[in-house]
C-alpha positions as a printed Julia matrix, in Angstrom:
158×3 Matrix{Float64}:
  16.56  -33.99  -37.16
  17.61  -35.26  -33.76
  20.13  -32.42  -33.49
  17.44  -29.83  -34.27
  15.16  -31.34  -31.63
  17.97  -31.27  -29.08
  18.75  -27.63  -29.91
  15.08  -26.72  -29.67
  14.79  -28.47  -26.29
  17.89  -26.73  -24.94
  16.65  -23.38  -26.2
  13.35  -23.95  -24.42
  15.13  -24.7   -21.14
  17.28  -21.6   -21.51
  14.23  -19.44  -22.16
  12.33  -20.93  -19.22
  15.3   -20.38  -16.95
  15.11  -16.7   -17.84
  11.48  -16.67  -16.68
  12.28  -17.61  -13.1
  10.7   -15.6   -10.33
  12.87  -12.68   -9.3
  12.88  -10.57   -6.18
  10.29   -7.8    -5.98
  11.41   -4.45   -7.37
  11.35   -3.04   -3.84
  11.28   -4.34   -0.29
   8.12   -4.22    1.76
   9.51   -1.25    3.68
  10.3     0.59    0.44
   6.82   -0.13   -0.96
   5.24    1.22    2.22
   7.49    4.28    2.44
   7.53    5.21   -1.24
   4.01    4.29   -2.34
   1.49    3.22    0.3
   2.28    5.94    2.84
   2.22    8.86    0.35
  -1.03    7.64   -1.25
  -2.7     7.15    2.13
  -1.63   10.64    3.25
  -3.22   12.19    0.16
  -6.48   10.44    1.01
  -6.31   11.05    4.79
  -5.55   14.75    4.3
  -8.22   15.36    1.66
 -11.01   16.04    4.13
 -10.22   17.44    7.56
 -11.57   19.78   10.17
  -9.03   22.02   11.87
  -9.69   24.35   14.74
  -6.8    26.62   15.65
  -6.03   30.16   16.81
  -7.14   31.52   13.41
 -10.55   29.83   13.61
 -12.27   26.73   12.32
 -11.33   25.37    8.93
 -13.01   22.76    6.77
 -10.4    21.24    4.46
 -11.88   19.56    1.42
 -11.17   19.19   -2.28
 -12.19   22.35   -4.15
 -11.65   21.55   -7.81
 -12.08   18.6   -10.15
  -8.28   18.26  -10.13
  -8.31   18.06   -6.31
 -10.97   15.34   -6.41
  -9.0    13.46   -9.05
  -5.93   13.41   -6.78
  -8.06   11.91   -4.01
  -9.61    9.35   -6.38
  -6.19    8.4    -7.76
  -4.78    7.95   -4.26
  -7.61    5.53   -3.44
  -7.12    3.68   -6.74
  -3.39    3.44   -6.05
  -4.07    1.97   -2.6
  -6.13   -0.75   -4.28
  -3.2    -1.6    -6.53
  -0.83   -1.71   -3.58
  -3.24   -3.9    -1.58
  -3.32   -6.38   -4.46
   0.45   -6.18   -4.8
   0.81   -7.01   -1.08
  -1.18  -10.19   -1.69
   1.33  -11.35   -4.28
   3.92  -14.01   -3.72
   6.69  -11.42   -3.37
   5.18   -9.99   -0.2
   2.88  -12.71    1.19
   5.29  -15.65    1.2
   6.26  -16.63    4.72
   3.53  -14.59    6.38
   0.43  -15.8     8.21
  -2.87  -16.16    6.3
  -4.13  -12.97    7.93
  -1.67  -11.05    5.72
  -3.92  -11.77    2.73
  -7.0   -10.75    4.73
  -5.4    -7.45    5.75
  -4.27   -6.79    2.18
  -7.73   -7.58    0.81
  -9.31   -5.34    3.45
  -7.11   -2.52    2.1
  -8.33   -3.27   -1.44
 -11.98   -3.32   -0.32
 -11.76   -0.12    1.75
  -9.88    1.6    -1.09
 -12.61    0.68   -3.58
 -15.12    2.35   -1.29
 -12.72    5.29   -0.91
 -12.39    5.66   -4.67
 -16.17    5.66   -5.11
 -16.57    8.34   -2.44
 -14.05   10.51   -4.29
 -15.75    9.87   -7.64
 -19.04   10.94   -6.04
 -17.29   14.0    -4.54
 -18.93   13.08   -1.26
 -17.02   14.93    1.47
 -18.72   13.11    4.35
 -18.13    9.69    2.79
 -14.47   10.47    2.04
 -14.04   11.46    5.71
 -15.81    8.29    6.9
 -13.93    5.92    4.58
 -10.65    7.61    5.48
 -11.25    6.28    8.99
 -11.91    2.79    7.61
  -8.69    2.83    5.58
  -6.8     4.06    8.64
  -8.26    1.27   10.78
  -7.29   -1.37    8.2
  -3.73   -0.04    8.13
  -3.55    0.14   11.93
  -4.83   -3.42   12.37
  -2.21   -4.75    9.96
   0.54   -2.74   11.64
  -0.5    -4.19   15.02
  -0.05   -7.72   13.65
   3.01   -6.84   11.53
   4.79   -3.94   13.23
   7.09   -1.99   10.95
  10.74   -2.18   11.88
  11.95    0.66   14.05
  15.09    2.17   12.55
  18.05    2.44   14.86
  19.09    5.96   15.74
  22.6     6.51   14.49
  25.16    6.81   17.26
  22.73    5.81   19.99
  23.24    2.38   21.51
  20.19    0.18   21.84
  18.96   -0.22   25.42
  19.94   -3.46   27.08
  17.16   -6.0    27.67
  17.61   -5.66   31.44
  17.17   -1.88   31.38
């Protein structure tokens, strides 16, 4: 009996050890590059006004499938905003990190509703809100600037 209890206890510890927190599946930079940036571009580019040498052009979703892409991009941004609030990404950052991440979730909810409503003006307006949330966060947490290969970094006294 005592042996069975000991085995059961050891098995429990082994199983719990396997449940330890692991590193996120991707770095913050990878999450931004591979998920947040592409989703935001879909939303930002959904409704635009372009004036060029060929004339004035209103860019907006034309089909239900187009609107669904815009809605999905907004829904994805909500997921990413919640993911950014998780321990994997928030640990070691200031409390404003959570506020910025939640602001992305909130703006993306509004963005998704605008797409569901197929409201061109609202999608354009909320696109600006999402952009401002991203910009505010990037001001507080600037993305790393990749070094240009073969080019030495300027000296601090330059």
